[in-house]
PDB file of N, CA, C, O and CB in Angstrom:
ATOM      1  N   MET A   1      10.205 -35.103   4.816  1.00  0.00           N
ATOM      2  CA  MET A   1       9.188 -34.089   5.019  1.00  0.00           C
ATOM      3  C   MET A   1       8.209 -34.130   3.846  1.00  0.00           C
ATOM      4  O   MET A   1       8.603 -34.248   2.686  1.00  0.00           O
ATOM      5  CB  MET A   1       9.827 -32.680   5.166  1.00  0.00           C
ATOM      6  N   ASP A   2       6.949 -34.031   4.177  1.00  0.00           N
ATOM      7  CA  ASP A   2       5.900 -34.022   3.167  1.00  0.00           C
ATOM      8  C   ASP A   2       5.744 -32.591   2.653  1.00  0.00           C
ATOM      9  O   ASP A   2       5.147 -31.748   3.322  1.00  0.00           O
ATOM     10  CB  ASP A   2       4.549 -34.569   3.744  1.00  0.00           C
ATOM     11  N   THR A   3       6.281 -32.325   1.466  1.00  0.00           N
ATOM     12  CA  THR A   3       6.283 -30.977   0.906  1.00  0.00           C
ATOM     13  C   THR A   3       4.874 -30.462   0.668  1.00  0.00           C
ATOM     14  O   THR A   3       4.584 -29.300   0.953  1.00  0.00           O
ATOM     15  CB  THR A   3       7.066 -30.950  -0.391  1.00  0.00           C
ATOM     16  N   GLN A   4       4.008 -31.295   0.157  1.00  0.00           N
ATOM     17  CA  GLN A   4       2.640 -30.867  -0.131  1.00  0.00           C
ATOM     18  C   GLN A   4       1.915 -30.463   1.152  1.00  0.00           C
ATOM     19  O   GLN A   4       1.177 -29.477   1.167  1.00  0.00           O
ATOM     20  CB  GLN A   4       1.867 -31.987  -0.846  1.00  0.00           C
ATOM     21  N   ASN A   5       2.124 -31.219   2.219  1.00  0.00           N
ATOM     22  CA  ASN A   5       1.521 -30.890   3.506  1.00  0.00           C
ATOM     23  C   ASN A   5       2.047 -29.538   4.006  1.00  0.00           C
ATOM     24  O   ASN A   5       1.281 -28.723   4.519  1.00  0.00           O
ATOM     25  CB  ASN A   5       1.811 -32.006   4.542  1.00  0.00           C
ATOM     26  N   TYR A   6       3.355 -29.306   3.854  1.00  0.00           N
ATOM     27  CA  TYR A   6       3.961 -28.046   4.280  1.00  0.00           C
ATOM     28  C   TYR A   6       3.372 -26.869   3.505  1.00  0.00           C
ATOM     29  O   TYR A   6       3.024 -25.849   4.100  1.00  0.00           O
ATOM     30  CB  TYR A   6       5.485 -28.094   4.093  1.00  0.00           C
ATOM     31  N   VAL A   7       3.258 -27.001   2.202  1.00  0.00           N
ATOM     32  CA  VAL A   7       2.715 -25.932   1.363  1.00  0.00           C
ATOM     33  C   VAL A   7       1.258 -25.666   1.714  1.00  0.00           C
ATOM     34  O   VAL A   7       0.831 -24.512   1.757  1.00  0.00           O
ATOM     35  CB  VAL A   7       2.846 -26.293  -0.127  1.00  0.00           C
ATOM     36  N   THR A   8       0.505 -26.705   1.960  1.00  0.00           N
ATOM     37  CA  THR A   8      -0.902 -26.549   2.340  1.00  0.00           C
ATOM     38  C   THR A   8      -1.028 -25.788   3.650  1.00  0.00           C
ATOM     39  O   THR A   8      -1.848 -24.878   3.763  1.00  0.00           O
ATOM     40  CB  THR A   8      -1.583 -27.917   2.460  1.00  0.00           C
ATOM     41  N   LYS A   9      -0.222 -26.155   4.639  1.00  0.00           N
ATOM     42  CA  LYS A   9      -0.257 -25.455   5.937  1.00  0.00           C
ATOM     43  C   LYS A   9       0.154 -23.991   5.778  1.00  0.00           C
ATOM     44  O   LYS A   9      -0.438 -23.110   6.401  1.00  0.00           O
ATOM     45  CB  LYS A   9       0.671 -26.156   6.957  1.00  0.00           C
ATOM     46  N   LEU A  10       1.162 -23.731   4.950  1.00  0.00           N
ATOM     47  CA  LEU A  10       1.611 -22.370   4.720  1.00  0.00           C
ATOM     48  C   LEU A  10       0.521 -21.530   4.062  1.00  0.00           C
ATOM     49  O   LEU A  10       0.282 -20.392   4.466  1.00  0.00           O
ATOM     50  CB  LEU A  10       2.864 -22.370   3.860  1.00  0.00           C
ATOM     51  N   ASN A  11      -0.123 -22.075   3.072  1.00  0.00           N
ATOM     52  CA  ASN A  11      -1.216 -21.360   2.401  1.00  0.00           C
ATOM     53  C   ASN A  11      -2.387 -21.107   3.340  1.00  0.00           C
ATOM     54  O   ASN A  11      -2.990 -20.035   3.296  1.00  0.00           O
ATOM     55  CB  ASN A  11      -1.695 -22.147   1.186  1.00  0.00           C
ATOM     56  N   ASN A  12      -2.720 -22.075   4.188  1.00  0.00           N
ATOM     57  CA  ASN A  12      -3.796 -21.886   5.167  1.00  0.00           C
ATOM     58  C   ASN A  12      -3.435 -20.792   6.157  1.00  0.00           C
ATOM     59  O   ASN A  12      -4.295 -19.993   6.529  1.00  0.00           O
ATOM     60  CB  ASN A  12      -4.086 -23.197   5.914  1.00  0.00           C
ATOM     61  N   GLU A  13      -2.191 -20.737   6.589  1.00  0.00           N
ATOM     62  CA  GLU A  13      -1.752 -19.700   7.523  1.00  0.00           C
ATOM     63  C   GLU A  13      -1.874 -18.318   6.885  1.00  0.00           C
ATOM     64  O   GLU A  13      -2.293 -17.362   7.537  1.00  0.00           O
ATOM     65  CB  GLU A  13      -0.299 -19.955   7.970  1.00  0.00           C
ATOM     66  N   MET A  14      -1.514 -18.221   5.633  1.00  0.00           N
ATOM     67  CA  MET A  14      -1.604 -16.930   4.957  1.00  0.00           C
ATOM     68  C   MET A  14      -3.051 -16.489   4.768  1.00  0.00           C
ATOM     69  O   MET A  14      -3.343 -15.294   4.821  1.00  0.00           O
ATOM     70  CB  MET A  14      -0.903 -16.996   3.610  1.00  0.00           C
ATOM     71  N   ARG A  15      -3.949 -17.423   4.550  1.00  0.00           N
ATOM     72  CA  ARG A  15      -5.369 -17.079   4.372  1.00  0.00           C
ATOM     73  C   ARG A  15      -6.015 -16.665   5.687  1.00  0.00           C
ATOM     74  O   ARG A  15      -6.873 -15.782   5.700  1.00  0.00           O
ATOM     75  CB  ARG A  15      -6.132 -18.263   3.773  1.00  0.00           C
ATOM     76  N   THR A  16      -5.616 -17.290   6.798  1.00  0.00           N
ATOM     77  CA  THR A  16      -6.273 -17.026   8.080  1.00  0.00           C
ATOM     78  C   THR A  16      -5.582 -15.938   8.887  1.00  0.00           C
ATOM     79  O   THR A  16      -6.177 -15.407   9.825  1.00  0.00           O
ATOM     80  CB  THR A  16      -6.332 -18.289   8.894  1.00  0.00           C
ATOM     81  N   ASN A  17      -4.360 -15.593   8.557  1.00  0.00           N
ATOM     82  CA  ASN A  17      -3.618 -14.595   9.308  1.00  0.00           C
ATOM     83  C   ASN A  17      -4.080 -13.199   8.892  1.00  0.00           C
ATOM     84  O   ASN A  17      -4.043 -12.865   7.708  1.00  0.00           O
ATOM     85  CB  ASN A  17      -2.095 -14.760   9.086  1.00  0.00           C
ATOM     86  N   THR A  18      -4.512 -12.388   9.846  1.00  0.00           N
ATOM     87  CA  THR A  18      -5.024 -11.059   9.530  1.00  0.00           C
ATOM     88  C   THR A  18      -3.920 -10.004   9.456  1.00  0.00           C
ATOM     89  O   THR A  18      -4.193  -8.858   9.098  1.00  0.00           O
ATOM     90  CB  THR A  18      -6.049 -10.648  10.562  1.00  0.00           C
ATOM     91  N   THR A  19      -2.682 -10.368   9.786  1.00  0.00           N
ATOM     92  CA  THR A  19      -1.602  -9.387   9.738  1.00  0.00           C
ATOM     93  C   THR A  19      -0.955  -9.295   8.369  1.00  0.00           C
ATOM     94  O   THR A  19      -0.218  -8.344   8.105  1.00  0.00           O
ATOM     95  CB  THR A  19      -0.558  -9.725  10.762  1.00  0.00           C
ATOM     96  N   ASN A  20      -1.206 -10.244   7.503  1.00  0.00           N
ATOM     97  CA  ASN A  20      -0.625 -10.236   6.162  1.00  0.00           C
ATOM     98  C   ASN A  20      -1.663  -9.812   5.140  1.00  0.00           C
ATOM     99  O   ASN A  20      -2.843 -10.147   5.248  1.00  0.00           O
ATOM    100  CB  ASN A  20      -0.061 -11.618   5.806  1.00  0.00           C
ATOM    101  N   LYS A  21      -1.199  -9.068   4.145  1.00  0.00           N
ATOM    102  CA  LYS A  21      -2.102  -8.588   3.114  1.00  0.00           C
ATOM    103  C   LYS A  21      -1.361  -8.605   1.780  1.00  0.00           C
ATOM    104  O   LYS A  21      -0.226  -8.138   1.689  1.00  0.00           O
ATOM    105  CB  LYS A  21      -2.632  -7.158   3.448  1.00  0.00           C
ATOM    106  N   GLN A  22      -1.994  -9.136   0.767  1.00  0.00           N
ATOM    107  CA  GLN A  22      -1.387  -9.159  -0.557  1.00  0.00           C
ATOM    108  C   GLN A  22      -1.520  -7.779  -1.187  1.00  0.00           C
ATOM    109  O   GLN A  22      -2.593  -7.177  -1.165  1.00  0.00           O
ATOM    110  CB  GLN A  22      -2.042 -10.242  -1.454  1.00  0.00           C
ATOM    111  N   VAL A  23      -0.424  -7.288  -1.745  1.00  0.00           N
ATOM    112  CA  VAL A  23      -0.431  -5.971  -2.386  1.00  0.00           C
ATOM    113  C   VAL A  23      -0.010  -6.115  -3.844  1.00  0.00           C
ATOM    114  O   VAL A  23       0.741  -7.021  -4.206  1.00  0.00           O
ATOM    115  CB  VAL A  23       0.509  -4.983  -1.638  1.00  0.00           C
ATOM    116  N   ALA A  24      -0.507  -5.207  -4.666  1.00  0.00           N
ATOM    117  CA  ALA A  24      -0.189  -5.263  -6.099  1.00  0.00           C
ATOM    118  C   ALA A  24       1.173  -4.643  -6.385  1.00  0.00           C
ATOM    119  O   ALA A  24       1.912  -5.137  -7.236  1.00  0.00           O
ATOM    120  CB  ALA A  24      -1.272  -4.546  -6.917  1.00  0.00           C
ATOM    121  N   THR A  25       1.514  -3.559  -5.678  1.00  0.00           N
ATOM    122  CA  THR A  25       2.794  -2.894  -5.910  1.00  0.00           C
ATOM    123  C   THR A  25       3.524  -2.712  -4.591  1.00  0.00           C
ATOM    124  O   THR A  25       2.907  -2.632  -3.528  1.00  0.00           O
ATOM    125  CB  THR A  25       2.590  -1.531  -6.607  1.00  0.00           C
ATOM    126  N   ASP A  26       4.844  -2.648  -4.673  1.00  0.00           N
ATOM    127  CA  ASP A  26       5.681  -2.463  -3.493  1.00  0.00           C
ATOM    128  C   ASP A  26       5.974  -0.974  -3.327  1.00  0.00           C
ATOM    129  O   ASP A  26       6.684  -0.388  -4.145  1.00  0.00           O
ATOM    130  CB  ASP A  26       7.003  -3.282  -3.607  1.00  0.00           C
ATOM    131  N   THR A  27       5.434  -0.360  -2.275  1.00  0.00           N
ATOM    132  CA  THR A  27       5.633   1.068  -2.040  1.00  0.00           C
ATOM    133  C   THR A  27       6.787   1.338  -1.078  1.00  0.00           C
ATOM    134  O   THR A  27       6.958   2.465  -0.613  1.00  0.00           O
ATOM    135  CB  THR A  27       4.359   1.686  -1.500  1.00  0.00           C
ATOM    136  N   THR A  28       7.569   0.319  -0.782  1.00  0.00           N
ATOM    137  CA  THR A  28       8.666   0.472   0.167  1.00  0.00           C
ATOM    138  C   THR A  28       9.657   1.538  -0.285  1.00  0.00           C
ATOM    139  O   THR A  28      10.087   2.358   0.525  1.00  0.00           O
ATOM    140  CB  THR A  28       9.384  -0.855   0.357  1.00  0.00           C
ATOM    141  N   THR A  29      10.022   1.541  -1.548  1.00  0.00           N
ATOM    142  CA  THR A  29      11.020   2.508  -2.018  1.00  0.00           C
ATOM    143  C   THR A  29      10.495   3.935  -1.965  1.00  0.00           C
ATOM    144  O   THR A  29      11.265   4.862  -1.714  1.00  0.00           O
ATOM    145  CB  THR A  29      11.451   2.173  -3.440  1.00  0.00           C
ATOM    146  N   THR A  30       9.208   4.133  -2.195  1.00  0.00           N
ATOM    147  CA  THR A  30       8.622   5.471  -2.110  1.00  0.00           C
ATOM    148  C   THR A  30       8.714   6.006  -0.686  1.00  0.00           C
ATOM    149  O   THR A  30       9.124   7.146  -0.473  1.00  0.00           O
ATOM    150  CB  THR A  30       7.155   5.451  -2.578  1.00  0.00           C
ATOM    151  N   VAL A  31       8.338   5.194   0.272  1.00  0.00           N
ATOM    152  CA  VAL A  31       8.402   5.595   1.686  1.00  0.00           C
ATOM    153  C   VAL A  31       9.855   5.795   2.095  1.00  0.00           C
ATOM    154  O   VAL A  31      10.182   6.752   2.797  1.00  0.00           O
ATOM    155  CB  VAL A  31       7.722   4.533   2.600  1.00  0.00           C
ATOM    156  N   GLN A  32      10.710   4.906   1.662  1.00  0.00           N
ATOM    157  CA  GLN A  32      12.128   4.980   1.981  1.00  0.00           C
ATOM    158  C   GLN A  32      12.740   6.289   1.466  1.00  0.00           C
ATOM    159  O   GLN A  32      13.515   6.930   2.174  1.00  0.00           O
ATOM    160  CB  GLN A  32      12.868   3.777   1.386  1.00  0.00           C
ATOM    161  N   ASN A  33      12.398   6.679   0.253  1.00  0.00           N
ATOM    162  CA  ASN A  33      12.914   7.932  -0.308  1.00  0.00           C
ATOM    163  C   ASN A  33      12.418   9.142   0.470  1.00  0.00           C
ATOM    164  O   ASN A  33      13.173  10.093   0.672  1.00  0.00           O
ATOM    165  CB  ASN A  33      12.512   8.061  -1.773  1.00  0.00           C
ATOM    166  N   LYS A  34      11.165   9.126   0.910  1.00  0.00           N
ATOM    167  CA  LYS A  34      10.624  10.232   1.707  1.00  0.00           C
ATOM    168  C   LYS A  34      11.353  10.351   3.040  1.00  0.00           C
ATOM    169  O   LYS A  34      11.706  11.453   3.461  1.00  0.00           O
ATOM    170  CB  LYS A  34       9.118  10.037   1.946  1.00  0.00           C
ATOM    171  N   VAL A  35      11.577   9.226   3.699  1.00  0.00           N
ATOM    172  CA  VAL A  35      12.277   9.235   4.987  1.00  0.00           C
ATOM    173  C   VAL A  35      13.708   9.738   4.804  1.00  0.00           C
ATOM    174  O   VAL A  35      14.191  10.537   5.607  1.00  0.00           O
ATOM    175  CB  VAL A  35      12.279   7.821   5.621  1.00  0.00           C
ATOM    176  N   ASN A  36      14.385   9.278   3.762  1.00  0.00           N
ATOM    177  CA  ASN A  36      15.754   9.713   3.500  1.00  0.00           C
ATOM    178  C   ASN A  36      15.824  11.214   3.235  1.00  0.00           C
ATOM    179  O   ASN A  36      16.749  11.885   3.693  1.00  0.00           O
ATOM    180  CB  ASN A  36      16.333   8.948   2.314  1.00  0.00           C
ATOM    181  N   LYS A  37      14.854  11.740   2.501  1.00  0.00           N
ATOM    182  CA  LYS A  37      14.823  13.173   2.186  1.00  0.00           C
ATOM    183  C   LYS A  37      14.607  13.995   3.461  1.00  0.00           C
ATOM    184  O   LYS A  37      15.271  15.013   3.663  1.00  0.00           O
ATOM    185  CB  LYS A  37      13.707  13.479   1.152  1.00  0.00           C
ATOM    186  N   ILE A  38      13.688  13.559   4.311  1.00  0.00           N
ATOM    187  CA  ILE A  38      13.425  14.269   5.569  1.00  0.00           C
ATOM    188  C   ILE A  38      14.650  14.216   6.475  1.00  0.00           C
ATOM    189  O   ILE A  38      15.013  15.221   7.086  1.00  0.00           O
ATOM    190  CB  ILE A  38      12.198  13.664   6.293  1.00  0.00           C
ATOM    191  N   ALA A  39      15.289  13.053   6.566  1.00  0.00           N
ATOM    192  CA  ALA A  39      16.474  12.912   7.413  1.00  0.00           C
ATOM    193  C   ALA A  39      17.612  13.796   6.913  1.00  0.00           C
ATOM    194  O   ALA A  39      18.316  14.407   7.717  1.00  0.00           O
ATOM    195  CB  ALA A  39      16.926  11.448   7.461  1.00  0.00           C
ATOM    196  N   THR A  40      17.802  13.870   5.602  1.00  0.00           N
ATOM    197  CA  THR A  40      18.845  14.726   5.038  1.00  0.00           C
ATOM    198  C   THR A  40      18.562  16.193   5.335  1.00  0.00           C
ATOM    199  O   THR A  40      19.472  16.950   5.675  1.00  0.00           O
ATOM    200  CB  THR A  40      18.960  14.507   3.523  1.00  0.00           C
ATOM    201  N   ASN A  41      17.306  16.590   5.209  1.00  0.00           N
ATOM    202  CA  ASN A  41      16.899  17.962   5.494  1.00  0.00           C
ATOM    203  C   ASN A  41      17.136  18.308   6.966  1.00  0.00           C
ATOM    204  O   ASN A  41      17.672  19.373   7.272  1.00  0.00           O
ATOM    205  CB  ASN A  41      15.420  18.165   5.131  1.00  0.00           C
ATOM    206  N   LEU A  42      16.741  17.419   7.874  1.00  0.00           N
ATOM    207  CA  LEU A  42      16.925  17.666   9.306  1.00  0.00           C
ATOM    208  C   LEU A  42      18.405  17.723   9.668  1.00  0.00           C
ATOM    209  O   LEU A  42      18.805  18.513  10.523  1.00  0.00           O
ATOM    210  CB  LEU A  42      16.224  16.580  10.131  1.00  0.00           C
ATOM    211  N   CYS A  43      19.211  16.899   9.031  1.00  0.00           N
ATOM    212  CA  CYS A  43      20.644  16.892   9.300  1.00  0.00           C
ATOM    213  C   CYS A  43      21.291  18.186   8.815  1.00  0.00           C
ATOM    214  O   CYS A  43      22.149  18.748   9.495  1.00  0.00           O
ATOM    215  CB  CYS A  43      21.310  15.682   8.632  1.00  0.00           C
ATOM    216  N   SER A  44      20.882  18.653   7.649  1.00  0.00           N
ATOM    217  CA  SER A  44      21.467  19.889   7.114  1.00  0.00           C
ATOM    218  C   SER A  44      21.079  21.103   7.960  1.00  0.00           C
ATOM    219  O   SER A  44      21.822  22.084   8.009  1.00  0.00           O
ATOM    220  CB  SER A  44      21.022  20.102   5.660  1.00  0.00           C
ATOM    221  N   ARG A  45      19.929  21.047   8.621  1.00  0.00           N
ATOM    222  CA  ARG A  45      19.512  22.133   9.521  1.00  0.00           C
ATOM    223  C   ARG A  45      20.183  22.043  10.886  1.00  0.00           C
ATOM    224  O   ARG A  45      20.163  23.001  11.658  1.00  0.00           O
ATOM    225  CB  ARG A  45      18.001  22.114   9.696  1.00  0.00           C
ATOM    226  N   GLY A  46      20.773  20.895  11.177  1.00  0.00           N
ATOM    227  CA  GLY A  46      21.413  20.706  12.478  1.00  0.00           C
ATOM    228  C   GLY A  46      20.470  20.166  13.535  1.00  0.00           C
ATOM    229  O   GLY A  46      20.830  20.100  14.710  1.00  0.00           O
ATOM    230  N   THR A  47      19.271  19.779  13.138  1.00  0.00           N
ATOM    231  CA  THR A  47      18.294  19.245  14.093  1.00  0.00           C
ATOM    232  C   THR A  47      18.690  17.860  14.578  1.00  0.00           C
ATOM    233  O   THR A  47      18.511  17.534  15.752  1.00  0.00           O
ATOM    234  CB  THR A  47      16.906  19.194  13.461  1.00  0.00           C
ATOM    235  N   ILE A  48      19.229  17.041  13.675  1.00  0.00           N
ATOM    236  CA  ILE A  48      19.723  15.717  14.052  1.00  0.00           C
ATOM    237  C   ILE A  48      21.187  15.602  13.629  1.00  0.00           C
ATOM    238  O   ILE A  48      21.635  16.300  12.720  1.00  0.00           O
ATOM    239  CB  ILE A  48      18.859  14.583  13.398  1.00  0.00           C
ATOM    240  N   SER A  49      21.918  14.725  14.289  1.00  0.00           N
ATOM    241  CA  SER A  49      23.334  14.543  13.965  1.00  0.00           C
ATOM    242  C   SER A  49      23.482  13.624  12.752  1.00  0.00           C
ATOM    243  O   SER A  49      22.527  12.971  12.332  1.00  0.00           O
ATOM    244  CB  SER A  49      24.104  13.964  15.178  1.00  0.00           C
ATOM    245  N   ALA A  50      24.680  13.587  12.206  1.00  0.00           N
ATOM    246  CA  ALA A  50      24.964  12.717  11.064  1.00  0.00           C
ATOM    247  C   ALA A  50      24.831  11.253  11.463  1.00  0.00           C
ATOM    248  O   ALA A  50      24.465  10.417  10.636  1.00  0.00           O
ATOM    249  CB  ALA A  50      26.375  12.992  10.509  1.00  0.00           C
ATOM    250  N   ASN A  51      25.126  10.933  12.727  1.00  0.00           N
ATOM    251  CA  ASN A  51      24.975   9.557  13.206  1.00  0.00           C
ATOM    252  C   ASN A  51      23.508   9.128  13.199  1.00  0.00           C
ATOM    253  O   ASN A  51      23.187   8.010  12.798  1.00  0.00           O
ATOM    254  CB  ASN A  51      25.558   9.418  14.622  1.00  0.00           C
ATOM    255  N   VAL A  52      22.637  10.004  13.636  1.00  0.00           N
ATOM    256  CA  VAL A  52      21.202   9.699  13.634  1.00  0.00           C
ATOM    257  C   VAL A  52      20.705   9.587  12.201  1.00  0.00           C
ATOM    258  O   VAL A  52      19.909   8.701  11.891  1.00  0.00           O
ATOM    259  CB  VAL A  52      20.402  10.784  14.403  1.00  0.00           C
ATOM    260  N   LYS A  53      21.160  10.467  11.331  1.00  0.00           N
ATOM    261  CA  LYS A  53      20.773  10.400   9.921  1.00  0.00           C
ATOM    262  C   LYS A  53      21.179   9.056   9.324  1.00  0.00           C
ATOM    263  O   LYS A  53      20.397   8.429   8.609  1.00  0.00           O
ATOM    264  CB  LYS A  53      21.415  11.558   9.124  1.00  0.00           C
ATOM    265  N   GLY A  54      22.396   8.614   9.615  1.00  0.00           N
ATOM    266  CA  GLY A  54      22.861   7.318   9.115  1.00  0.00           C
ATOM    267  C   GLY A  54      22.054   6.160   9.673  1.00  0.00           C
ATOM    268  O   GLY A  54      21.890   5.133   9.013  1.00  0.00           O
ATOM    269  N   TYR A  55      21.546   6.327  10.897  1.00  0.00           N
ATOM    270  CA  TYR A  55      20.741   5.275  11.520  1.00  0.00           C
ATOM    271  C   TYR A  55      19.364   5.142  10.884  1.00  0.00           C
ATOM    272  O   TYR A  55      18.857   4.028  10.746  1.00  0.00           O
ATOM    273  CB  TYR A  55      20.591   5.547  12.998  1.00  0.00           C
ATOM    274  N   VAL A  56      18.751   6.252  10.497  1.00  0.00           N
ATOM    275  CA  VAL A  56      17.370   6.198   9.988  1.00  0.00           C
ATOM    276  C   VAL A  56      17.269   6.077   8.474  1.00  0.00           C
ATOM    277  O   VAL A  56      16.203   5.738   7.960  1.00  0.00           O
ATOM    278  CB  VAL A  56      16.628   7.422  10.424  1.00  0.00           C
ATOM    279  N   THR A  57      18.349   6.344   7.747  1.00  0.00           N
ATOM    280  CA  THR A  57      18.297   6.227   6.296  1.00  0.00           C
ATOM    281  C   THR A  57      18.675   4.816   5.867  1.00  0.00           C
ATOM    282  O   THR A  57      19.523   4.166   6.479  1.00  0.00           O
ATOM    283  CB  THR A  57      19.226   7.256   5.634  1.00  0.00           C
ATOM    284  N   THR A  58      18.029   4.361   4.805  1.00  0.00           N
ATOM    285  CA  THR A  58      18.280   3.013   4.293  1.00  0.00           C
ATOM    286  C   THR A  58      18.312   3.038   2.779  1.00  0.00           C
ATOM    287  O   THR A  58      17.904   4.013   2.148  1.00  0.00           O
ATOM    288  CB  THR A  58      17.209   2.023   4.791  1.00  0.00           C
ATOM    289  N   THR A  59      18.804   1.947   2.204  1.00  0.00           N
ATOM    290  CA  THR A  59      18.782   1.790   0.751  1.00  0.00           C
ATOM    291  C   THR A  59      18.423   0.348   0.419  1.00  0.00           C
ATOM    292  O   THR A  59      18.697  -0.563   1.201  1.00  0.00           O
ATOM    293  CB  THR A  59      20.154   2.179   0.120  1.00  0.00           C
ATOM    294  N   GLY A  60      17.817   0.148  -0.724  1.00  0.00           N
ATOM    295  CA  GLY A  60      17.546  -1.199  -1.214  1.00  0.00           C
ATOM    296  C   GLY A  60      16.480  -1.973  -0.469  1.00  0.00           C
ATOM    297  O   GLY A  60      16.523  -3.203  -0.454  1.00  0.00           O
ATOM    298  N   GLY A  61      15.535  -1.305   0.141  1.00  0.00           N
ATOM    299  CA  GLY A  61      14.486  -1.996   0.881  1.00  0.00           C
ATOM    300  C   GLY A  61      13.416  -2.583  -0.016  1.00  0.00           C
ATOM    301  O   GLY A  61      13.107  -2.032  -1.072  1.00  0.00           O
ATOM    302  N   THR A  62      12.849  -3.706   0.408  1.00  0.00           N
ATOM    303  CA  THR A  62      11.721  -4.324  -0.289  1.00  0.00           C
ATOM    304  C   THR A  62      10.758  -4.866   0.749  1.00  0.00           C
ATOM    305  O   THR A  62      11.125  -5.073   1.906  1.00  0.00           O
ATOM    306  CB  THR A  62      12.195  -5.456  -1.255  1.00  0.00           C
ATOM    307  N   SER A  63       9.533  -5.092   0.331  1.00  0.00           N
ATOM    308  CA  SER A  63       8.570  -5.695   1.240  1.00  0.00           C
ATOM    309  C   SER A  63       8.833  -7.192   1.339  1.00  0.00           C
ATOM    310  O   SER A  63       9.494  -7.782   0.485  1.00  0.00           O
ATOM    311  CB  SER A  63       7.122  -5.424   0.769  1.00  0.00           C
ATOM    312  N   ASP A  64       8.308  -7.786   2.389  1.00  0.00           N
ATOM    313  CA  ASP A  64       8.485  -9.229   2.583  1.00  0.00           C
ATOM    314  C   ASP A  64       7.791 -10.005   1.475  1.00  0.00           C
ATOM    315  O   ASP A  64       6.772  -9.580   0.930  1.00  0.00           O
ATOM    316  CB  ASP A  64       7.943  -9.665   3.956  1.00  0.00           C
ATOM    317  N   LYS A  65       8.370 -11.146   1.163  1.00  0.00           N
ATOM    318  CA  LYS A  65       7.792 -12.027   0.158  1.00  0.00           C
ATOM    319  C   LYS A  65       7.588 -13.402   0.770  1.00  0.00           C
ATOM    320  O   LYS A  65       8.413 -13.877   1.551  1.00  0.00           O
ATOM    321  CB  LYS A  65       8.692 -12.109  -1.102  1.00  0.00           C
ATOM    322  N   LEU A  66       6.498 -14.025   0.411  1.00  0.00           N
ATOM    323  CA  LEU A  66       6.220 -15.373   0.882  1.00  0.00           C
ATOM    324  C   LEU A  66       7.073 -16.350   0.081  1.00  0.00           C
ATOM    325  O   LEU A  66       6.986 -16.417  -1.145  1.00  0.00           O
ATOM    326  CB  LEU A  66       4.703 -15.716   0.754  1.00  0.00           C
ATOM    327  N   GLN A  67       7.893 -17.098   0.795  1.00  0.00           N
ATOM    328  CA  GLN A  67       8.742 -18.085   0.140  1.00  0.00           C
ATOM    329  C   GLN A  67       8.513 -19.435   0.789  1.00  0.00           C
ATOM    330  O   GLN A  67       8.508 -19.557   2.014  1.00  0.00           O
ATOM    331  CB  GLN A  67      10.237 -17.682   0.216  1.00  0.00           C
ATOM    332  N   GLU A  68       8.330 -20.419  -0.020  1.00  0.00           N
ATOM    333  CA  GLU A  68       8.092 -21.767   0.489  1.00  0.00           C
ATOM    334  C   GLU A  68       9.411 -22.519   0.513  1.00  0.00           C
ATOM    335  O   GLU A  68       9.814 -23.123  -0.482  1.00  0.00           O
ATOM    336  CB  GLU A  68       7.041 -22.520  -0.375  1.00  0.00           C
ATOM    337  N   SER A  69      10.077 -22.476   1.658  1.00  0.00           N
ATOM    338  CA  SER A  69      11.338 -23.188   1.798  1.00  0.00           C
ATOM    339  C   SER A  69      11.371 -23.836   3.184  1.00  0.00           C
ATOM    340  O   SER A  69      11.753 -23.192   4.161  1.00  0.00           O
ATOM    341  CB  SER A  69      12.557 -22.228   1.591  1.00  0.00           C
ATOM    342  N   PRO A  70      10.981 -25.082   3.269  1.00  0.00           N
ATOM    343  CA  PRO A  70      10.942 -25.748   4.564  1.00  0.00           C
ATOM    344  C   PRO A  70      12.348 -25.916   5.135  1.00  0.00           C
ATOM    345  O   PRO A  70      13.316 -26.115   4.402  1.00  0.00           O
ATOM    346  CB  PRO A  70      10.255 -27.109   4.441  1.00  0.00           C
ATOM    347  N   LYS A  71      12.434 -25.831   6.450  1.00  0.00           N
ATOM    348  CA  LYS A  71      13.697 -26.032   7.128  1.00  0.00           C
ATOM    349  C   LYS A  71      14.048 -27.515   7.086  1.00  0.00           C
ATOM    350  O   LYS A  71      13.245 -28.359   7.484  1.00  0.00           O
ATOM    351  CB  LYS A  71      13.634 -25.513   8.586  1.00  0.00           C
ATOM    352  N   LEU A  72      15.226 -27.823   6.610  1.00  0.00           N
ATOM    353  CA  LEU A  72      15.664 -29.197   6.527  1.00  0.00           C
ATOM    354  C   LEU A  72      16.627 -29.485   7.669  1.00  0.00           C
ATOM    355  O   LEU A  72      17.584 -28.740   7.881  1.00  0.00           O
ATOM    356  CB  LEU A  72      16.319 -29.483   5.165  1.00  0.00           C
ATOM    357  N   CYS A  73      16.380 -30.550   8.394  1.00  0.00           N
ATOM    358  CA  CYS A  73      17.229 -30.929   9.517  1.00  0.00           C
ATOM    359  C   CYS A  73      17.815 -32.308   9.246  1.00  0.00           C
ATOM    360  O   CYS A  73      17.124 -33.221   8.795  1.00  0.00           O
ATOM    361  CB  CYS A  73      16.432 -30.916  10.856  1.00  0.00           C
ATOM    362  N   LYS A  74      19.100 -32.432   9.532  1.00  0.00           N
ATOM    363  CA  LYS A  74      19.723 -33.756   9.408  1.00  0.00           C
ATOM    364  C   LYS A  74      19.459 -34.527  10.697  1.00  0.00           C
ATOM    365  O   LYS A  74      19.454 -33.961  11.790  1.00  0.00           O
ATOM    366  CB  LYS A  74      21.270 -33.642   9.123  1.00  0.00           C
ATOM    367  N   SER A  75      19.243 -35.816  10.544  1.00  0.00           N
ATOM    368  CA  SER A  75      19.005 -36.613  11.748  1.00  0.00           C
ATOM    369  C   SER A  75      20.074 -37.643  11.912  1.00  0.00           C
ATOM    370  O   SER A  75      20.047 -38.414  12.871  1.00  0.00           O
ATOM    371  CB  SER A  75      17.645 -37.281  11.703  1.00  0.00           C
TER     372      SER A  75
END
């Protein structure tokens, strides 16, 4: 596999793809903490069950990162 060709194609895809955006800081944990706080509050009021609370709460989330790792196939 031509690694340079793969990296070039990956970089071109990132430049032309309108769904991806480079960000300076990762706000995932801030949003995650807000969702967890709301879910805990709703559960304590009895609005949602503990099962639903467990389904919507998360820990250790991060935003996606671009990684250049081509798939290697044995032939």
